[in-house]
mmJSON file of the N, C-alpha and C atoms, coordinates in Angstrom:
{"data_MODEL":{"atom_site":{
"group_PDB":["ATOM","ATOM","ATOM","ATOM","ATOM","ATOM","ATOM","ATOM","ATOM","ATOM","ATOM","ATOM","ATOM","ATOM","ATOM","ATOM","ATOM","ATOM","ATOM","ATOM","ATOM","ATOM","ATOM","ATOM","ATOM","ATOM","ATOM","ATOM","ATOM","ATOM","ATOM","ATOM","ATOM","ATOM","ATOM","ATOM","ATOM","ATOM","ATOM","ATOM","ATOM","ATOM","ATOM","ATOM","ATOM","ATOM","ATOM","ATOM","ATOM","ATOM","ATOM","ATOM","ATOM","ATOM","ATOM","ATOM","ATOM","ATOM","ATOM","ATOM","ATOM","ATOM","ATOM","ATOM","ATOM","ATOM","ATOM","ATOM","ATOM","ATOM","ATOM","ATOM","ATOM","ATOM","ATOM","ATOM","ATOM","ATOM","ATOM","ATOM","ATOM","ATOM","ATOM","ATOM","ATOM","ATOM","ATOM","ATOM","ATOM","ATOM","ATOM","ATOM","ATOM","ATOM","ATOM","ATOM","ATOM","ATOM","ATOM","ATOM","ATOM","ATOM","ATOM","ATOM","ATOM","ATOM","ATOM","ATOM","ATOM","ATOM","ATOM","ATOM","ATOM","ATOM","ATOM","ATOM","ATOM","ATOM","ATOM","ATOM","ATOM","ATOM","ATOM","ATOM","ATOM","ATOM","ATOM","ATOM","ATOM","ATOM","ATOM","ATOM","ATOM","ATOM","ATOM","ATOM","ATOM","ATOM","ATOM","ATOM","ATOM","ATOM","ATOM","ATOM","ATOM","ATOM","ATOM","ATOM","ATOM","ATOM","ATOM","ATOM","ATOM","ATOM","ATOM","ATOM","ATOM","ATOM","ATOM","ATOM","ATOM","ATOM","ATOM","ATOM","ATOM","ATOM","ATOM","ATOM","ATOM","ATOM","ATOM","ATOM","ATOM","ATOM","ATOM","ATOM","ATOM","ATOM","ATOM","ATOM","ATOM","ATOM","ATOM","ATOM","ATOM","ATOM"],
"id":[1,2,3,4,5,6,7,8,9,10,11,12,13,14,15,16,17,18,19,20,21,22,23,24,25,26,27,28,29,30,31,32,33,34,35,36,37,38,39,40,41,42,43,44,45,46,47,48,49,50,51,52,53,54,55,56,57,58,59,60,61,62,63,64,65,66,67,68,69,70,71,72,73,74,75,76,77,78,79,80,81,82,83,84,85,86,87,88,89,90,91,92,93,94,95,96,97,98,99,100,101,102,103,104,105,106,107,108,109,110,111,112,113,114,115,116,117,118,119,120,121,122,123,124,125,126,127,128,129,130,131,132,133,134,135,136,137,138,139,140,141,142,143,144,145,146,147,148,149,150,151,152,153,154,155,156,157,158,159,160,161,162,163,164,165,166,167,168,169,170,171,172,173,174,175,176,177,178,179,180,181,182,183,184,185,186],
"type_symbol":["N","C","C","N","C","C","N","C","C","N","C","C","N","C","C","N","C","C","N","C","C","N","C","C","N","C","C","N","C","C","N","C","C","N","C","C","N","C","C","N","C","C","N","C","C","N","C","C","N","C","C","N","C","C","N","C","C","N","C","C","N","C","C","N","C","C","N","C","C","N","C","C","N","C","C","N","C","C","N","C","C","N","C","C","N","C","C","N","C","C","N","C","C","N","C","C","N","C","C","N","C","C","N","C","C","N","C","C","N","C","C","N","C","C","N","C","C","N","C","C","N","C","C","N","C","C","N","C","C","N","C","C","N","C","C","N","C","C","N","C","C","N","C","C","N","C","C","N","C","C","N","C","C","N","C","C","N","C","C","N","C","C","N","C","C","N","C","C","N","C","C","N","C","C","N","C","C","N","C","C","N","C","C","N","C","C"],
"label_atom_id":["N","CA","C","N","CA","C","N","CA","C","N","CA","C","N","CA","C","N","CA","C","N","CA","C","N","CA","C","N","CA","C","N","CA","C","N","CA","C","N","CA","C","N","CA","C","N","CA","C","N","CA","C","N","CA","C","N","CA","C","N","CA","C","N","CA","C","N","CA","C","N","CA","C","N","CA","C","N","CA","C","N","CA","C","N","CA","C","N","CA","C","N","CA","C","N","CA","C","N","CA","C","N","CA","C","N","CA","C","N","CA","C","N","CA","C","N","CA","C","N","CA","C","N","CA","C","N","CA","C","N","CA","C","N","CA","C","N","CA","C","N","CA","C","N","CA","C","N","CA","C","N","CA","C","N","CA","C","N","CA","C","N","CA","C","N","CA","C","N","CA","C","N","CA","C","N","CA","C","N","CA","C","N","CA","C","N","CA","C","N","CA","C","N","CA","C","N","CA","C","N","CA","C","N","CA","C","N","CA","C","N","CA","C","N","CA","C"],
"label_alt_id":[null,null,null,null,null,null,null,null,null,null,null,null,null,null,null,null,null,null,null,null,null,null,null,null,null,null,null,null,null,null,null,null,null,null,null,null,null,null,null,null,null,null,null,null,null,null,null,null,null,null,null,null,null,null,null,null,null,null,null,null,null,null,null,null,null,null,null,null,null,null,null,null,null,null,null,null,null,null,null,null,null,null,null,null,null,null,null,null,null,null,null,null,null,null,null,null,null,null,null,null,null,null,null,null,null,null,null,null,null,null,null,null,null,null,null,null,null,null,null,null,null,null,null,null,null,null,null,null,null,null,null,null,null,null,null,null,null,null,null,null,null,null,null,null,null,null,null,null,null,null,null,null,null,null,null,null,null,null,null,null,null,null,null,null,null,null,null,null,null,null,null,null,null,null,null,null,null,null,null,null,null,null,null,null,null,null],
"label_comp_id":["UNK","UNK","UNK","UNK","UNK","UNK","UNK","UNK","UNK","UNK","UNK","UNK","UNK","UNK","UNK","UNK","UNK","UNK","UNK","UNK","UNK","UNK","UNK","UNK","UNK","UNK","UNK","UNK","UNK","UNK","UNK","UNK","UNK","UNK","UNK","UNK","UNK","UNK","UNK","UNK","UNK","UNK","UNK","UNK","UNK","UNK","UNK","UNK","UNK","UNK","UNK","UNK","UNK","UNK","UNK","UNK","UNK","UNK","UNK","UNK","UNK","UNK","UNK","UNK","UNK","UNK","UNK","UNK","UNK","UNK","UNK","UNK","UNK","UNK","UNK","UNK","UNK","UNK","UNK","UNK","UNK","UNK","UNK","UNK","UNK","UNK","UNK","UNK","UNK","UNK","UNK","UNK","UNK","UNK","UNK","UNK","UNK","UNK","UNK","UNK","UNK","UNK","UNK","UNK","UNK","UNK","UNK","UNK","UNK","UNK","UNK","UNK","UNK","UNK","UNK","UNK","UNK","UNK","UNK","UNK","UNK","UNK","UNK","UNK","UNK","UNK","UNK","UNK","UNK","UNK","UNK","UNK","UNK","UNK","UNK","UNK","UNK","UNK","UNK","UNK","UNK","UNK","UNK","UNK","UNK","UNK","UNK","UNK","UNK","UNK","UNK","UNK","UNK","UNK","UNK","UNK","UNK","UNK","UNK","UNK","UNK","UNK","UNK","UNK","UNK","UNK","UNK","UNK","UNK","UNK","UNK","UNK","UNK","UNK","UNK","UNK","UNK","UNK","UNK","UNK","UNK","UNK","UNK","UNK","UNK","UNK"],
"label_asym_id":["A","A","A","A","A","A","A","A","A","A","A","A","A","A","A","A","A","A","A","A","A","A","A","A","A","A","A","A","A","A","A","A","A","A","A","A","A","A","A","A","A","A","A","A","A","A","A","A","A","A","A","A","A","A","A","A","A","A","A","A","A","A","A","A","A","A","A","A","A","A","A","A","A","A","A","A","A","A","A","A","A","A","A","A","A","A","A","A","A","A","A","A","A","A","A","A","A","A","A","A","A","A","A","A","A","A","A","A","A","A","A","A","A","A","A","A","A","A","A","A","A","A","A","A","A","A","A","A","A","A","A","A","A","A","A","A","A","A","A","A","A","A","A","A","A","A","A","A","A","A","A","A","A","A","A","A","A","A","A","A","A","A","A","A","A","A","A","A","A","A","A","A","A","A","A","A","A","A","A","A","A","A","A","A","A","A"],
"label_entity_id":["1","1","1","1","1","1","1","1","1","1","1","1","1","1","1","1","1","1","1","1","1","1","1","1","1","1","1","1","1","1","1","1","1","1","1","1","1","1","1","1","1","1","1","1","1","1","1","1","1","1","1","1","1","1","1","1","1","1","1","1","1","1","1","1","1","1","1","1","1","1","1","1","1","1","1","1","1","1","1","1","1","1","1","1","1","1","1","1","1","1","1","1","1","1","1","1","1","1","1","1","1","1","1","1","1","1","1","1","1","1","1","1","1","1","1","1","1","1","1","1","1","1","1","1","1","1","1","1","1","1","1","1","1","1","1","1","1","1","1","1","1","1","1","1","1","1","1","1","1","1","1","1","1","1","1","1","1","1","1","1","1","1","1","1","1","1","1","1","1","1","1","1","1","1","1","1","1","1","1","1","1","1","1","1","1","1"],
"label_seq_id":[1,1,1,2,2,2,3,3,3,4,4,4,5,5,5,6,6,6,7,7,7,8,8,8,9,9,9,10,10,10,11,11,11,12,12,12,13,13,13,14,14,14,15,15,15,16,16,16,17,17,17,18,18,18,19,19,19,20,20,20,21,21,21,22,22,22,23,23,23,24,24,24,25,25,25,26,26,26,27,27,27,28,28,28,29,29,29,30,30,30,31,31,31,32,32,32,33,33,33,34,34,34,35,35,35,36,36,36,37,37,37,38,38,38,39,39,39,40,40,40,41,41,41,42,42,42,43,43,43,44,44,44,45,45,45,46,46,46,47,47,47,48,48,48,49,49,49,50,50,50,51,51,51,52,52,52,53,53,53,54,54,54,55,55,55,56,56,56,57,57,57,58,58,58,59,59,59,60,60,60,61,61,61,62,62,62],
"pdbx_PDB_ins_code":[null,null,null,null,null,null,null,null,null,null,null,null,null,null,null,null,null,null,null,null,null,null,null,null,null,null,null,null,null,null,null,null,null,null,null,null,null,null,null,null,null,null,null,null,null,null,null,null,null,null,null,null,null,null,null,null,null,null,null,null,null,null,null,null,null,null,null,null,null,null,null,null,null,null,null,null,null,null,null,null,null,null,null,null,null,null,null,null,null,null,null,null,null,null,null,null,null,null,null,null,null,null,null,null,null,null,null,null,null,null,null,null,null,null,null,null,null,null,null,null,null,null,null,null,null,null,null,null,null,null,null,null,null,null,null,null,null,null,null,null,null,null,null,null,null,null,null,null,null,null,null,null,null,null,null,null,null,null,null,null,null,null,null,null,null,null,null,null,null,null,null,null,null,null,null,null,null,null,null,null,null,null,null,null,null,null],
"Cartn_x":[14.309,15.695,16.198,16.871,17.467,18.91,19.257,20.609,21.359,22.658,23.502,23.517,22.962,22.986,24.046,24.927,26.039,25.543,26.176,25.811,26.221,26.977,27.347,26.164,25.158,24.009,22.974,22.659,21.674,20.265,19.301,17.914,17.418,17.806,17.342,17.953,19.192,19.799,19.15,18.874,18.194,16.8,16.098,14.765,14.853,15.816,15.984,16.313,17.196,17.534,16.317,15.503,14.293,13.29,13.166,12.17,12.623,13.892,14.396,13.783,13.46,12.925,14.016,13.611,14.568,15.376,14.803,15.504,15.958,15.835,16.298,17.815,18.382,19.831,20.167,21.361,21.871,23.289,23.641,24.962,25.684,26.897,27.764,28.809,28.709,29.625,30.431,31.572,32.393,31.874,32.606,32.16,32.014,32.673,32.633,31.628,30.867,29.851,28.651,28.164,27.045,25.691,25.452,24.237,22.963,22.993,21.792,21.303,22.194,21.773,21.249,21.427,20.974,19.674,19.426,18.274,17.969,16.723,16.336,16.588,16.75,16.936,18.43,18.999,20.424,20.559,21.34,21.615,23.109,23.455,24.866,25.388,26.658,27.349,28.72,28.684,29.928,30.864,32.121,33.136,33.299,32.441,32.539,33.028,33.859,34.318,33.339,33.425,32.534,32.783,34.04,34.339,33.696,33.716,33.087,31.577,30.956,29.511,29.168,29.942,29.674,29.866,30.893,31.108,29.936,29.261,28.111,26.833,26.714,25.478,25.418,26.498,26.468,26.014,26.359,25.847,24.32,23.658,22.202,21.546,22.287,21.733,22.2,22.765,23.234,22.214],
"Cartn_y":[-22.776,-22.847,-24.279,-24.785,-26.116,-25.979,-26.738,-26.671,-27.944,-27.797,-28.955,-29.407,-28.614,-28.955,-28.098,-28.758,-28.073,-27.09,-25.933,-24.98,-25.467,-26.564,-27.124,-27.803,-28.169,-28.882,-27.894,-28.005,-27.106,-27.543,-26.638,-27.018,-28.153,-28.155,-29.222,-30.576,-30.591,-31.844,-32.328,-31.424,-31.808,-32.37,-31.751,-32.252,-33.647,-33.861,-35.174,-36.232,-35.918,-36.861,-37.172,-36.149,-36.324,-37.259,-37.147,-37.907,-39.325,-39.635,-40.952,-42.045,-43.167,-44.326,-45.351,-46.49,-47.519,-48.074,-48.153,-48.765,-47.743,-46.463,-45.427,-45.337,-44.856,-44.709,-43.286,-42.85,-41.549,-41.762,-41.032,-41.158,-39.828,-39.892,-38.722,-38.916,-38.128,-38.262,-36.997,-37.148,-35.974,-35.254,-34.263,-33.415,-34.187,-35.328,-36.076,-37.229,-37.34,-38.399,-37.998,-38.888,-38.549,-38.642,-37.781,-37.843,-37.646,-36.764,-36.479,-37.699,-38.621,-39.821,-40.902,-40.7,-41.69,-41.3,-39.995,-39.553,-38.098,-37.699,-36.309,-35.433,-36.031,-35.27,-35.12,-33.996,-33.719,-32.568,-32.767,-31.709,-31.432,-30.256,-29.9,-29.331,-29.598,-29.031,-28.555,-27.619,-27.125,-26.568,-26.946,-26.448,-27.288,-28.277,-29.141,-30.522,-31.094,-32.45,-33.457,-34.681,-35.73,-36.002,-35.977,-36.197,-35.132,-33.875,-32.795,-33.017,-33.428,-33.684,-34.843,-35.911,-37.053,-36.687,-35.889,-35.454,-34.626,-33.901,-33.085,-33.911,-34.957,-35.747,-36.838,-37.554,-38.732,-38.447,-37.312,-37.058,-36.951,-36.694,-36.607,-37.964,-39.039,-40.384,-41.183,-40.528,-41.229,-41.089],
"Cartn_z":[13.071,12.67,12.863,11.872,11.953,12.433,13.435,13.98,13.638,13.481,13.223,11.773,10.871,9.452,8.774,8.08,7.429,6.379,6.286,5.229,3.837,3.768,2.465,1.782,2.557,2.012,1.505,0.233,-0.366,0.018,-0.054,0.233,-0.663,-1.92,-2.813,-2.441,-1.986,-1.545,-0.254,0.672,1.908,1.62,0.69,0.332,-0.273,-1.142,-1.76,-0.717,0.221,1.282,2.144,2.415,3.221,2.531,1.216,0.469,0.102,0.328,-0.052,0.809,0.161,0.861,1.133,1.651,2.056,0.895,-0.283,-1.405,-2.444,-2.132,-3.056,-2.992,-4.065,-4.153,-4.539,-4.107,-4.489,-5.007,-6.04,-6.648,-6.488,-6.0,-5.948,-7.033,-8.078,-9.207,-9.41,-10.042,-10.315,-11.557,-11.995,-13.104,-14.413,-14.534,-15.784,-15.755,-14.684,-14.596,-15.457,-16.309,-17.212,-16.51,-15.536,-14.741,-15.536,-16.52,-17.296,-18.066,-18.383,-19.108,-18.16,-16.846,-15.858,-15.179,-15.023,-14.247,-14.581,-14.377,-14.612,-13.391,-12.223,-10.985,-10.708,-11.133,-10.949,-9.97,-8.929,-7.954,-8.011,-8.417,-8.553,-7.239,-6.982,-5.819,-6.288,-7.213,-7.812,-6.741,-6.845,-5.92,-4.667,-4.475,-3.296,-3.703,-2.868,-3.103,-2.527,-3.029,-2.546,-1.066,-0.639,0.78,1.661,1.201,1.971,2.084,0.984,1.013,1.936,1.86,2.732,4.2,4.498,5.884,6.39,5.495,5.882,5.981,5.164,5.1,6.162,6.358,7.23,8.662,9.278,10.636,10.718,9.596,9.596,9.775,9.553,9.6,10.814,11.772,12.99,14.088],
"occupancy":[1.0,1.0,1.0,1.0,1.0,1.0,1.0,1.0,1.0,1.0,1.0,1.0,1.0,1.0,1.0,1.0,1.0,1.0,1.0,1.0,1.0,1.0,1.0,1.0,1.0,1.0,1.0,1.0,1.0,1.0,1.0,1.0,1.0,1.0,1.0,1.0,1.0,1.0,1.0,1.0,1.0,1.0,1.0,1.0,1.0,1.0,1.0,1.0,1.0,1.0,1.0,1.0,1.0,1.0,1.0,1.0,1.0,1.0,1.0,1.0,1.0,1.0,1.0,1.0,1.0,1.0,1.0,1.0,1.0,1.0,1.0,1.0,1.0,1.0,1.0,1.0,1.0,1.0,1.0,1.0,1.0,1.0,1.0,1.0,1.0,1.0,1.0,1.0,1.0,1.0,1.0,1.0,1.0,1.0,1.0,1.0,1.0,1.0,1.0,1.0,1.0,1.0,1.0,1.0,1.0,1.0,1.0,1.0,1.0,1.0,1.0,1.0,1.0,1.0,1.0,1.0,1.0,1.0,1.0,1.0,1.0,1.0,1.0,1.0,1.0,1.0,1.0,1.0,1.0,1.0,1.0,1.0,1.0,1.0,1.0,1.0,1.0,1.0,1.0,1.0,1.0,1.0,1.0,1.0,1.0,1.0,1.0,1.0,1.0,1.0,1.0,1.0,1.0,1.0,1.0,1.0,1.0,1.0,1.0,1.0,1.0,1.0,1.0,1.0,1.0,1.0,1.0,1.0,1.0,1.0,1.0,1.0,1.0,1.0,1.0,1.0,1.0,1.0,1.0,1.0,1.0,1.0,1.0,1.0,1.0,1.0],
"B_iso_or_equiv":[0.0,0.0,0.0,0.0,0.0,0.0,0.0,0.0,0.0,0.0,0.0,0.0,0.0,0.0,0.0,0.0,0.0,0.0,0.0,0.0,0.0,0.0,0.0,0.0,0.0,0.0,0.0,0.0,0.0,0.0,0.0,0.0,0.0,0.0,0.0,0.0,0.0,0.0,0.0,0.0,0.0,0.0,0.0,0.0,0.0,0.0,0.0,0.0,0.0,0.0,0.0,0.0,0.0,0.0,0.0,0.0,0.0,0.0,0.0,0.0,0.0,0.0,0.0,0.0,0.0,0.0,0.0,0.0,0.0,0.0,0.0,0.0,0.0,0.0,0.0,0.0,0.0,0.0,0.0,0.0,0.0,0.0,0.0,0.0,0.0,0.0,0.0,0.0,0.0,0.0,0.0,0.0,0.0,0.0,0.0,0.0,0.0,0.0,0.0,0.0,0.0,0.0,0.0,0.0,0.0,0.0,0.0,0.0,0.0,0.0,0.0,0.0,0.0,0.0,0.0,0.0,0.0,0.0,0.0,0.0,0.0,0.0,0.0,0.0,0.0,0.0,0.0,0.0,0.0,0.0,0.0,0.0,0.0,0.0,0.0,0.0,0.0,0.0,0.0,0.0,0.0,0.0,0.0,0.0,0.0,0.0,0.0,0.0,0.0,0.0,0.0,0.0,0.0,0.0,0.0,0.0,0.0,0.0,0.0,0.0,0.0,0.0,0.0,0.0,0.0,0.0,0.0,0.0,0.0,0.0,0.0,0.0,0.0,0.0,0.0,0.0,0.0,0.0,0.0,0.0,0.0,0.0,0.0,0.0,0.0,0.0],
"pdbx_formal_charge":[null,null,null,null,null,null,null,null,null,null,null,null,null,null,null,null,null,null,null,null,null,null,null,null,null,null,null,null,null,null,null,null,null,null,null,null,null,null,null,null,null,null,null,null,null,null,null,null,null,null,null,null,null,null,null,null,null,null,null,null,null,null,null,null,null,null,null,null,null,null,null,null,null,null,null,null,null,null,null,null,null,null,null,null,null,null,null,null,null,null,null,null,null,null,null,null,null,null,null,null,null,null,null,null,null,null,null,null,null,null,null,null,null,null,null,null,null,null,null,null,null,null,null,null,null,null,null,null,null,null,null,null,null,null,null,null,null,null,null,null,null,null,null,null,null,null,null,null,null,null,null,null,null,null,null,null,null,null,null,null,null,null,null,null,null,null,null,null,null,null,null,null,null,null,null,null,null,null,null,null,null,null,null,null,null,null],
"auth_seq_id":[1,1,1,2,2,2,3,3,3,4,4,4,5,5,5,6,6,6,7,7,7,8,8,8,9,9,9,10,10,10,11,11,11,12,12,12,13,13,13,14,14,14,15,15,15,16,16,16,17,17,17,18,18,18,19,19,19,20,20,20,21,21,21,22,22,22,23,23,23,24,24,24,25,25,25,26,26,26,27,27,27,28,28,28,29,29,29,30,30,30,31,31,31,32,32,32,33,33,33,34,34,34,35,35,35,36,36,36,37,37,37,38,38,38,39,39,39,40,40,40,41,41,41,42,42,42,43,43,43,44,44,44,45,45,45,46,46,46,47,47,47,48,48,48,49,49,49,50,50,50,51,51,51,52,52,52,53,53,53,54,54,54,55,55,55,56,56,56,57,57,57,58,58,58,59,59,59,60,60,60,61,61,61,62,62,62],
"auth_comp_id":["UNK","UNK","UNK","UNK","UNK","UNK","UNK","UNK","UNK","UNK","UNK","UNK","UNK","UNK","UNK","UNK","UNK","UNK","UNK","UNK","UNK","UNK","UNK","UNK","UNK","UNK","UNK","UNK","UNK","UNK","UNK","UNK","UNK","UNK","UNK","UNK","UNK","UNK","UNK","UNK","UNK","UNK","UNK","UNK","UNK","UNK","UNK","UNK","UNK","UNK","UNK","UNK","UNK","UNK","UNK","UNK","UNK","UNK","UNK","UNK","UNK","UNK","UNK","UNK","UNK","UNK","UNK","UNK","UNK","UNK","UNK","UNK","UNK","UNK","UNK","UNK","UNK","UNK","UNK","UNK","UNK","UNK","UNK","UNK","UNK","UNK","UNK","UNK","UNK","UNK","UNK","UNK","UNK","UNK","UNK","UNK","UNK","UNK","UNK","UNK","UNK","UNK","UNK","UNK","UNK","UNK","UNK","UNK","UNK","UNK","UNK","UNK","UNK","UNK","UNK","UNK","UNK","UNK","UNK","UNK","UNK","UNK","UNK","UNK","UNK","UNK","UNK","UNK","UNK","UNK","UNK","UNK","UNK","UNK","UNK","UNK","UNK","UNK","UNK","UNK","UNK","UNK","UNK","UNK","UNK","UNK","UNK","UNK","UNK","UNK","UNK","UNK","UNK","UNK","UNK","UNK","UNK","UNK","UNK","UNK","UNK","UNK","UNK","UNK","UNK","UNK","UNK","UNK","UNK","UNK","UNK","UNK","UNK","UNK","UNK","UNK","UNK","UNK","UNK","UNK","UNK","UNK","UNK","UNK","UNK","UNK"],
"auth_asym_id":["A","A","A","A","A","A","A","A","A","A","A","A","A","A","A","A","A","A","A","A","A","A","A","A","A","A","A","A","A","A","A","A","A","A","A","A","A","A","A","A","A","A","A","A","A","A","A","A","A","A","A","A","A","A","A","A","A","A","A","A","A","A","A","A","A","A","A","A","A","A","A","A","A","A","A","A","A","A","A","A","A","A","A","A","A","A","A","A","A","A","A","A","A","A","A","A","A","A","A","A","A","A","A","A","A","A","A","A","A","A","A","A","A","A","A","A","A","A","A","A","A","A","A","A","A","A","A","A","A","A","A","A","A","A","A","A","A","A","A","A","A","A","A","A","A","A","A","A","A","A","A","A","A","A","A","A","A","A","A","A","A","A","A","A","A","A","A","A","A","A","A","A","A","A","A","A","A","A","A","A","A","A","A","A","A","A"],
"auth_atom_id":["N","CA","C","N","CA","C","N","CA","C","N","CA","C","N","CA","C","N","CA","C","N","CA","C","N","CA","C","N","CA","C","N","CA","C","N","CA","C","N","CA","C","N","CA","C","N","CA","C","N","CA","C","N","CA","C","N","CA","C","N","CA","C","N","CA","C","N","CA","C","N","CA","C","N","CA","C","N","CA","C","N","CA","C","N","CA","C","N","CA","C","N","CA","C","N","CA","C","N","CA","C","N","CA","C","N","CA","C","N","CA","C","N","CA","C","N","CA","C","N","CA","C","N","CA","C","N","CA","C","N","CA","C","N","CA","C","N","CA","C","N","CA","C","N","CA","C","N","CA","C","N","CA","C","N","CA","C","N","CA","C","N","CA","C","N","CA","C","N","CA","C","N","CA","C","N","CA","C","N","CA","C","N","CA","C","N","CA","C","N","CA","C","N","CA","C","N","CA","C","N","CA","C","N","CA","C","N","CA","C","N","CA","C","N","CA","C"],
"pdbx_PDB_model_num":[1,1,1,1,1,1,1,1,1,1,1,1,1,1,1,1,1,1,1,1,1,1,1,1,1,1,1,1,1,1,1,1,1,1,1,1,1,1,1,1,1,1,1,1,1,1,1,1,1,1,1,1,1,1,1,1,1,1,1,1,1,1,1,1,1,1,1,1,1,1,1,1,1,1,1,1,1,1,1,1,1,1,1,1,1,1,1,1,1,1,1,1,1,1,1,1,1,1,1,1,1,1,1,1,1,1,1,1,1,1,1,1,1,1,1,1,1,1,1,1,1,1,1,1,1,1,1,1,1,1,1,1,1,1,1,1,1,1,1,1,1,1,1,1,1,1,1,1,1,1,1,1,1,1,1,1,1,1,1,1,1,1,1,1,1,1,1,1,1,1,1,1,1,1,1,1,1,1,1,1,1,1,1,1,1,1]
}}}
């Protein structure tokens, strides 16, 4: 069991964060961001705000 991980983070987002290297980038875009034209790896977080996602992700990197 993993403790201290927000339930807002999906398994696919956690996997992507785990696999990221030093020079990899992640983009948090709203519903109107043309993600499909930028990359094939799209992870949706419908109903969540970017601030909520960042609040859930940033403690993982401290």
